C-alpha positions as CSV (number, residue, x, y, z in Angstrom):
1,G,-11.7,-9.1,-15.3
2,L,-10.5,-9.7,-11.8
3,A,-11.2,-6.9,-9.2
4,I,-9.3,-7.0,-5.9
5,H,-10.5,-4.1,-3.7
6,H,-10.4,-3.1,0.0
7,N,-8.3,-5.9,1.4
8,R,-5.5,-6.0,4.0
9,I,-2.4,-8.0,3.3
10,N,-0.3,-8.0,6.4
11,Q,3.1,-9.7,7.0
12,P,4.4,-8.0,10.2
13,G,7.9,-9.5,10.4
14,L,6.8,-13.1,10.7
15,I,8.9,-14.3,7.8
16,T,12.6,-14.3,8.7
17,A,14.1,-16.3,5.8
18,G,13.5,-16.9,2.1
19,S,11.6,-14.4,-0.1
20,Y,8.4,-12.5,0.2
21,V,5.9,-10.8,-2.2
22,G,2.9,-8.9,-0.8
23,A,0.8,-9.2,-4.0
24,F,1.8,-11.2,-7.0
25,F,0.2,-11.3,-10.5
26,S,1.2,-13.7,-13.3
27,A,-0.4,-13.5,-16.7
28,A,-3.1,-11.2,-15.3
29,A,-5.1,-8.9,-17.7
30,Q,-8.1,-6.6,-17.1
31,T,-7.3,-6.7,-13.4
32,T,-7.8,-4.0,-10.8
33,F,-6.0,-3.8,-7.5
34,N,-7.5,-0.8,-5.7
35,Y,-7.8,0.6,-2.2
36,N,-5.9,-2.2,-0.5
37,D,-3.4,-2.1,2.5
38,V,-0.2,-4.1,1.9
39,N,2.1,-4.1,5.0
40,S,5.3,-6.1,4.9
41,T,8.3,-6.1,7.2
42,G,11.1,-8.6,7.7
43,T,14.7,-9.4,8.2
44,G,17.0,-12.1,6.9
45,L,15.1,-12.2,3.6
46,T,16.7,-13.0,0.2
47,N,14.3,-11.0,-2.0
48,A,11.2,-8.9,-1.1
49,Y,8.7,-7.1,-3.2
50,G,5.5,-5.2,-2.3
51,L,3.8,-5.7,-5.7
52,Q,5.2,-8.0,-8.4
53,L,3.9,-8.4,-12.0
54,V,5.0,-11.1,-14.4
55,G,3.6,-11.0,-17.9
56,S,0.7,-8.9,-16.5
57,T,-1.1,-5.6,-17.0
58,I,-3.1,-4.3,-14.1
59,T,-4.6,-1.1,-12.7
60,A,-3.4,-0.2,-9.2
61,R,-5.1,2.8,-7.5
62,G,-5.6,4.2,-4.1
63,N,-3.5,1.5,-2.3
64,I,-1.1,1.8,0.6
65,F,2.1,-0.2,0.3
66,V,4.4,-0.2,3.4
67,S,7.7,-2.0,3.3
68,S,10.6,-2.4,5.8
69,W,12.9,-5.2,4.8
70,T,16.4,-6.3,5.3
71,V,17.4,-8.4,2.3
72,S,20.6,-10.0,1.0
73,G,19.3,-10.1,-2.7
74,S,16.9,-7.8,-4.3
75,S,14.0,-5.7,-3.0
76,A,11.6,-3.2,-4.5
77,S,8.2,-1.7,-3.7
78,L,7.1,-2.4,-7.3
79,Y,8.7,-5.1,-9.5
80,L,7.5,-5.6,-13.1
81,S,8.8,-8.0,-15.7
82,Q,9.7,-6.3,-19.0
83,D,6.5,-7.6,-20.6
84,S,4.2,-6.2,-17.8
85,G,2.4,-2.9,-17.7
86,I,0.6,-0.9,-15.0
87,D,-1.8,2.0,-14.8
88,S,-0.8,3.2,-11.3
89,D,-1.7,6.4,-9.5
90,Y,-3.0,7.8,-6.2
91,N,-1.1,5.2,-4.2
92,D,1.1,5.5,-1.1
93,W,4.4,3.8,-1.6
94,F,6.1,4.1,1.8
95,S,9.4,2.5,2.6
96,S,11.2,2.9,6.0
97,K,14.5,2.3,4.1
98,T,16.3,5.1,2.3
99,L,15.6,3.5,-1.1
100,N,12.1,3.2,-2.4
101,T,12.6,1.4,-5.7
102,M,10.6,0.3,-8.8
103,L,12.2,-2.3,-11.0
104,W,10.8,-2.7,-14.5
105,G,12.7,-5.3,-16.5
106,S,16.3,-4.1,-16.5
107,E,15.4,-0.5,-15.5
108,S,15.2,0.8,-12.0
109,G,14.1,4.1,-10.5
110,Q,13.6,5.7,-7.1
111,F,10.2,7.1,-6.1
112,A,10.2,10.9,-6.4
113,G,6.7,12.0,-7.1
114,G,6.2,9.1,-9.4
115,W,8.4,6.7,-11.5
116,F,8.6,5.9,-15.2
117,G,5.6,8.2,-15.9
118,K,3.4,6.4,-13.4
119,D,2.1,7.5,-10.0
120,S,2.2,11.3,-10.6
121,N,-0.5,11.8,-7.9
122,S,1.0,9.2,-5.5
123,R,3.1,9.8,-2.5
124,A,5.6,8.1,-0.2
125,V,4.5,8.9,3.4
126,D,4.0,6.9,6.5
127,P,0.3,6.1,6.5
128,L,0.2,6.3,10.3
129,W,-1.8,3.1,10.8
130,A,-3.1,2.7,14.4
131,A,-1.5,-0.7,15.1
132,P,-0.4,-2.6,12.0
133,S,1.7,-5.2,13.8
134,A,-0.2,-5.7,17.0
135,G,-0.6,-9.5,16.3
136,A,-3.0,-11.8,14.6
137,G,-6.6,-10.6,15.0
138,S,-5.7,-7.4,16.8
139,E,-4.2,-5.3,14.0
140,D,-5.8,-1.9,13.5
141,F,-5.3,-0.5,10.0
142,H,-7.4,2.6,10.5
143,V,-5.2,5.6,9.9
144,K,-4.7,8.1,12.7
145,S,-6.8,11.3,12.5
146,A,-7.1,14.4,14.8
147,G,-10.6,14.6,13.4
148,G,-11.4,11.2,14.8
149,R,-11.0,7.6,13.6
150,Y,-13.0,4.4,13.9
151,N,-12.9,2.9,17.4
152,P,-12.7,-1.0,17.2
153,A,-14.4,-1.1,20.7
154,D,-17.6,0.7,19.7
155,G,-17.4,1.9,16.1
156,W,-18.2,5.6,15.6
157,T,-20.0,6.0,19.0
158,T,-16.7,7.2,20.6
159,P,-14.2,7.9,17.8
160,I,-10.5,7.9,18.8
161,L,-9.0,11.4,18.5
162,D,-5.3,11.3,17.6
163,D,-2.6,14.0,17.8
164,V,-1.7,13.5,14.1
165,T,-3.5,13.1,10.9
166,S,-2.5,10.7,8.1
167,L,-1.8,12.2,4.7
168,T,-3.6,9.2,3.2
169,I,-7.0,10.6,4.3
170,D,-8.9,11.9,1.3
171,A,-5.9,11.2,-1.0
172,G,-7.5,8.6,-3.3
173,D,-8.5,9.1,-6.8
174,P,-10.9,12.2,-6.8
175,N,-13.0,10.5,-9.5
176,D,-13.9,7.6,-7.2
177,G,-16.9,7.8,-5.0
178,F,-16.6,8.0,-1.2
179,T,-20.2,8.0,0.0
180,N,-19.6,4.9,2.2
181,E,-16.9,6.6,4.2
182,T,-17.9,7.8,7.6
183,G,-16.3,10.1,10.1
184,S,-15.2,13.7,9.9
185,N,-12.7,13.6,7.0
186,N,-15.1,13.3,4.0
187,L,-13.5,15.5,1.3
188,G,-12.6,12.5,-0.9
189,I,-11.9,8.8,-0.8
190,N,-9.1,7.6,1.5
191,Q,-6.2,5.5,0.2
192,G,-6.1,1.9,1.5
């Protein structure tokens, strides 16, 4: 199957018309979408979805989805056609708008510690990325940490110490390994 892991999909308000989908799967099977950062903001959009599945069944774990849209049509963090399925957990589904919605066929639900029996270990918190919309090439998707985070200037030689700590640190699936993570927050794998 197809494995999409540890990627950044960033659309920091550059699209001001039409529709937008952060990650789209059509007729996908045996597909994993794990530990990715999906950031999308925009105004004047018709429709906007963070993750959309059409006739697909995927596994989505440990991702961070951030949305802040103004739309005239439909929007949802997660949009599945009726014939789609998802094994989804340990994700962060953050929306700066009051509604954080999942649409599945004709059903809709608001995120509240999960939705439709999915995402029971997921959350909806601001991931506190360092600079997600700083501009092409200068974005920094490392999450803030009072214990220190990666410094783009010199790596871990001089970690950046923040006054807040992201709740996405160590919040990934506890069954997934995290030996490649560095820094001071090594109690589990981070989301994103």
